[in-house]
N, C-alpha and C positions, 0 to 999 in steps of 0.2 A: 606528394599528392598533387594531382593536377588542379589548376584553378577551377576547372569545370566542376569537380566534385566539391571543392571548398565553397563555391558559390551556389551550389545546387539548392533549389527551392524544394524542400522535402514535401512530398504530397501525402497528407494525412487522410486516412479513412476511418470512420467510426462505426463500430458494430453495436447496435442498441441505440435507443433514443430517449433514455430516462434522464434523471437529474444530472448525472455526471456528464453524459453526452452533451447536454445543453450547456453546461459550464465549460466544457472543452471547446465547443464551437464558438462560444463567446470569447474565451481566452485567445483563440486563434485570431479572431477579429481584432482584439486589443493588440495583438502582435503584428497587425497589418497584413495578416494572411487570410486565406479563405480555406475552409474545409473542402477537400477535394471530393469526398464520397461518403455516402451513408447507406447502411443496410439494416434491415429489421425483419424478424420473422413475419411481421404483419406489414406488407408493403405500403398500406395507406399511412401508417405511422411514419415510415421513411419519407414519403412524399410530403407530408405536413412539415416534418422537420427540415427537409431540403428547401422548402419554400421559405421557411422562417429564417434560415441562415444563408440563403443563396448558394446552396451546395451545387457544385458542378455536375456531379454524377449521383443518380439515385437508382439503385438496382431493383429490378422487378423480382429477381430471384436472389435471396440472401447469399447463396453460395458464390455468386459472381464477384463478390468483394475479394475473395481469395485468389481469383484467377486474373483479375484486371492487371495488366502489365504496367499500367500507369501508377498504381499504388505503391508507395515506398514503405509505409508503416501503418499498421492497423492498431487502433486503440479499442480494446475489448472492454465494454462496459455492461455486459449481460450478467445474469446471476452466477454466483460462484460455481454451481454444478455444471455449467456449460463451458467453463474456461478451457479445460483440458482439450476437448474436441476442437474448439475453435483455434487455440494456440497451435495445435498440431497441423490443422489445415493451412493456417497462415504460414508457418515455417516451411512446410512441404512445398508451398508455392513461392518460396523465396522472399517472403515479407518479414520485415522487422516487426516485433510485437511488443506492445505496451499494454499491460493488463491491470485492470482495477484490482485492488486488494479484496479478498485474499487471492493471490495469483492462481492457486490451484486448491483442490480439496486437501491434498496430503503430499507427503514427501515422495512417494513413488511416482505420482504424476509429475511433480516438479523436476525430480531427478531425470526422468525420461525426456522431458522437454528441454532441460538444460543441455543434455547430451545431443539432442536433435539440433538445437540452435548452434552448438559448437561445431557439429559436423557440417552444417550448412553455412557456417561463418556469418551468422545473423545475430542481431541483438534481441534478447528476450529480457524484459524488465517489468518489475511491479510498479504500478502507479501509487507508490507509498509517499504521501506528502512529506513525511519526516525526513526522507533522504534528500529532499530538494529545497526545503525552506531555508533561506539565508540564515535565520536564527540558529538552526542546528549546526550549520557549517561553522558559524562563529563559536558556538558553545563547545563543539568537539575540539576546535583549535585551542580554546582556553583550557580545557581539561587536559589535553595532550601536552600542553606547554608545562604542566606541573605547577603552575602558579598557585592553584588552590588545593594542591595535594591530590592524593589518590582517591578515586571514587570508592566509597565504602558500602553505601546502602542506597537503594533506589526504591521509592514508594510511588506506586501508580494507582490512580482511581479513574474509572470511567463507568458511568451508569446512565442509562436512558430509561424513562418510563414508557413502555410500549403497552398499549391496551392488549388484553388477551384475545386477539383475533388469530386463531390458529391457522388460518389460511395465509396470513401475512408472512412475507419472507423472513421476518425476524424469528418466527417460531416454526415455520413450515420445514419439515425435514426433507421434503422433496426438492426444496430450493436451498438446501444446505444452510438452514437457519441456525441461530444460536449466537451467544455473546462472543465466543472465542474468535470465530472467523470474521465476525463483523466489526467488533470494537476492540477485542483483545489483541488483534494483530497490530494495532497502533501502539498499545501499551508495551507489548513485547518487543516491538521494533525499537522503541526508545531504550528499553532495558538493554537490548543487545548492543545498540550503538554506543552506549556509555560504559559498557563492560570491556575489559581488556581481552577477554576470551569468552567463548561460549559456555553457558551454564551446563554443568554436568550432574548436578543434584537438583531434582525438582519434586516438590510435594504439592498436592492440591486437594481441594474439596470442590464438589460440584452439586448444585441443586437443579434437577431437571424441571422443565416446564411440562404442562400436560401432554405435549407431543413427544417428549423425550429429548428435546433440544436443551442445550445448556443455558438455563435462564440466569443462573448466578454461579460465580466461581471465585475462589481465592487461590492464588498460586504463590508458592515460595520458591525462589531460585537462588542457587549459589554456584559460583564457578571455582576452578582450582586455585585461583589466587585469593579466594576468600571474599570476593565481592558478592553482595547479596541483594535481592530485590523481593518486594511484595507487590502483588497485582490483585486488585479487587474489581471484579466486573459484574454488572447487573443489567438485565433487560427489562425488569419490571419494577425498578426503583431508581430514582434520580440520584446521581452522584456528580460532584464537580469533575470536569476533565482536568485533573491536576497531577502534575509530575513534580516530585522532589528528588533531586540528585544530591545526596549528602557526601561531601568530600572531607578531607582532614581539616582543611582551613576555612571552608565556607560551604554553604549549601545553595543550590540553584532551585528556584521554584518557577514552574511554567504553568500558566492557566490556559485553558482551551488549547491543549497541546497538539491535537492533530494538525492544525494549521497555524501553529504558534508564531507570533511576531514579537513577543516581549517576554523577557525573563527577569526575575529579581535575583540578584546574587547577594547573599547575606554573609558577612564576615563572621567567622566562628568566635573570634576574640572580642571584637568591638561591637558587634551587632549592626554595624554600618550596612545600609542597604543601597545597592547600586542597581540601576535599571539598565538593561541591555535591550536595545530594540534593533531589529534588522528585518528587512523585507516587509511585505504586507500580506495579511491573511487573504485578502481579496484576489491576490495574484498567484495563489497556490498552484493552479494548473498551468499557468504560464511558466513558472520555475520548473515544473516537471517536464513540460514539453521542450523547453530550451535545453535542459540537460540531456534529454533523449536525442535531440537533434545534434548536440555536440558529440554524443556517443556515436551516432551514425556517421556524421561527416568527418569528424576528427579522430575517431577511434578512442574517445575518452570514456571507455566503458566503466572505469572505476566509480564514476559519479552515480551510476545506477545501483550500486550496493547490492548486487545479486548474491554475494556471499552472506550478507546479513539476512536477506530475504530467505535464503535456504536454511540458515540457522533457526530463524523464527518458525519456519514451516516444520522443521524437525521437532521443535518444542511442542508446537500445536498438535502435531500428529501423535507424538508420544502421550500427550495429555488425553486426547480422545480415545486412544487405544486403552489407556488405563481406565477411563470412564466407561468403556464399552459403547461409545456413542458413534456408531457407524451410520453413514447416510445410505438411503436405499440405492442399491446398485453400485455402491462404492467398492473399489478394490484397493486394499492397503498393500 
């Protein structure tokens, strides 16, 4: 690989100007970089965002982000239901794509986009913090080393109390609302990453909100090697963001797991508690973008965990099919 590519300064563009876009622009600043471009359906929002972060390029027309030859990678931070069309436009125009979770609505959309990215020799990845936090990289190593035995059972909780505002994206079916795609994706990503293989037996219960979105769900998963998981999700009641990974010789407990920086490892025999700390919650987006840049420049695509993303999407799609919870205009 030429030095030119190795030292290339990746030019990032962001689509959307919400909370994640703001975090992303701040993270780039912390990395000593500057966001190259911003686009939004409402141009005035892009202008305000551009001024706030000294963004070089602000597009009058949102579509111009896809055709600008200076853009290397587009970070898509818009609502779930827009991801598919935007990923497609970005890939068709030769851009690498980094997409907020949930990466697409369903497996059909994701499989199509993976095929397109492969054909175009571009990187498509989900901005799933779990894949990039140093804590998880250390925990996966620990588990794979066999020191604490085989993973037997995983217990996941995630619940937010959201007011019953049915126009809000948390409940709005037009914006692909519901617990599964918004918070369940984190829980299932942890489950998949600590299991040796994809779950093939899945049972669930779902309670719909007044709009028909999944307000509450419990999910049981089991894979061919007998590893099991339980996932409890809620959008109208608070739960801790708590993960427990039970192995033969110890269990691992992680609080605030979406951007976890600390885990407690409890020895099964002695009850001794060890704390493992790695990385910082505040730097979650830095870790994500550093891994994406490594994937683009050095071809280290494994760090983007697209296979896990696909497995999680397959689980979520099968659950929603079982629940009959199809979004308006969605094609399975």
